[in-house]
N, C-alpha and C positions, 0 to 999 in steps of 0.2 A: 460502523459496518461499511464495508466497501464491496460492491459487486461489480465485476468486470464483465463486459459483453464483447463478443467478437462478431463482427459482421451484423450490424454496424459497430465500429470501434467507438466504445463509450464506456463510462463507468458511472455507478450510482454511489454517492457518499451519503450515509445517514449518520447524523451527529445528534447525540443527546448528552450534553455536558453533565447534567445531574439527573438523578432518578425522577425528580419532580418537573423538570423542564420538558418543554414540548420538543418532539423530534424535528430536526431540519433535514430535508432531502434536497440534494443537488445532483443534477446530472451533468456530466462533463463529456463533451463530444470532441472527437479528433478527426475532423474532415480531411486534413492534409495527409494523415496516415492512410485513410481510406482511398484517397485519390492516388497516392503513391503506389499502394498495393494494386489498384486497378490498372495502373500504367505499367508497373514493373514487377508485379507478383509479390506474394507474401515474403519471399526471401529477402526482398529489399528492406522490409521492416525488421527482420531478424538481424540482418547485417548492421543496420543503423543502431539498433539496440545494443549490440555487442560493442560497436564503436564508442557509443556514449559511456557504457560501463567501463571500458578500458581507459578512456580519457579521465573519467572520475577516479578510477583506481590509481592512475599515475599521479594525478593532482593530490589525492589524499596521501599517497606514499611520500610525496615531497613536502608534506605539512600543510597543504592547501585545504580548502573546504569544498564541499559539494552540497548543493541543495536537493540533489536527486537520490542520494544514498542515505539510508537510515543508519544511525550509529549503533554501537553495541547495546546501548541502553534500550533502544527501541526494539531490538531483537529479543533481549531478555524479557521485556514487558510483553511482547507478543507470545512468548512461551508461557509466561505466568498466566496470561489471560486464557490461553488454550487449555492449560492444566486446570484452571479454575472451572472452566466449562465442563470438562470431564468429571471433576470432583463434585460439582453441583448436581450433575445428572446422576451420579452414583449415590450421593447422599440425599438427594431429593430436597435440597435446601439452597438458598442463595449463599454464595461465597463472596466475602468482602475482601478486596485487595488493598493493601496499604499503598499510599502514594510515595513515589520515589523522588528524591531530590536529585536532579541531573545537572 
C-alpha cells in the first residue's frame, strides 16, 4: 500500500510480502520539493514533474530505460488488484491472484 501526503510532501509505503509476514512501514520525505514549492510555488513542482515525464517518454521511445515509469505489466497488475478488491467485497471472500512471470 502506498499513501501519498501533500503538505508536507511525503509518502508511506507499507509492504507485506506474504500473508504470514510482518508488515513493514517506511515513510519517505521529499524536503527539496517542499523547499522548492515554498520558494517558487506549487507550479514549479508540476512543471518539473512534466519535464521528467517527457524526458522518460523520449528515452523509452528511443529504446532506453527509465527507473521512474512503470511498465505495462505493472499497469495490468494494478488493474487486476483493483478488480480483485471489488470482487472480494462483492463476494465477501478473499480473492487469490496468480503470479505473473514478467
